[in-house]
Every structure is written in structure tokens, then in C-alpha cells.
C-alpha positions in Angstrom: -20.7 -91.1 41.5 -19.8 -91.2 45.2 -19.8 -87.6 46.4 -19.6 -88.3 50.1 -19.0 -91.4 52.2 -22.8 -91.7 52.7 -24.1 -90.6 49.3 -24.0 -91.7 45.7 -25.7 -89.5 43.1 -26.7 -89.8 39.5 -24.8 -87.0 37.7 -27.6 -86.6 35.2 -30.1 -85.7 38.0 -28.0 -82.9 39.6 -30.1 -79.7 39.6 -27.5 -77.4 41.1 -24.2 -77.2 43.1 -24.3 -74.6 45.9 -21.0 -73.3 47.3 -20.9 -72.8 51.0 -18.1 -71.6 53.2 -14.6 -73.0 53.8 -14.7 -75.1 50.5 -17.9 -76.9 51.4 -20.4 -77.6 48.6 -24.0 -79.0 48.5 -25.7 -80.7 45.7 -29.4 -80.3 45.0 -31.0 -83.1 43.0 -34.0 -82.9 40.7 -37.2 -83.6 42.7 -35.5 -83.9 46.1 -35.7 -81.0 48.6 -32.7 -82.3 50.6 -29.2 -80.9 50.1 -26.5 -83.5 49.7 -23.0 -82.7 51.0 -19.9 -83.1 48.7 -16.7 -84.3 50.3 -13.8 -81.8 50.0 -11.7 -84.5 48.4 -14.2 -85.1 45.7 -15.2 -81.5 44.7 -12.4 -80.9 42.2 -13.1 -84.2 40.4 -16.9 -83.5 40.3 -16.3 -80.0 38.9 -14.0 -81.5 36.2 -16.6 -84.1 35.2 -19.4 -81.5 35.1 -17.2 -79.0 33.2 -17.3 -76.4 35.9 -14.3 -74.0 36.2 -12.0 -74.9 39.1 -10.6 -72.0 41.0 -7.0 -72.5 42.0 
């Protein structure tokens, strides 16, 4: 899934999603030390796909 204009991730390899400030989220992938940014326009769709409660 494209989570940012520069990043495509395998949803099965997501280790965690870290909330930041002002609606920004980071993805940590299995086996990778780098944090991947999630576009603000994608976060709601990503949460729905992963079954994470969306705050409204």
C-alpha cells in the first residue's frame, strides 16, 4: 500500500504505527530501524484496513 508519495509498504510487515503530533503517524516495519511517514490523507484508510479504531 502506498502510505506516502515516496513509500510503499507491505501491510503484513508492519510492526507498529506510532502517533506523533498534529495528526502525523509513523510506521515501523519488521527488521527495519527507519520510521516511515504516513500521509495525512492516507491514515484513515490505513487504520480501516488494519482494523484500528478511528477517532472522530
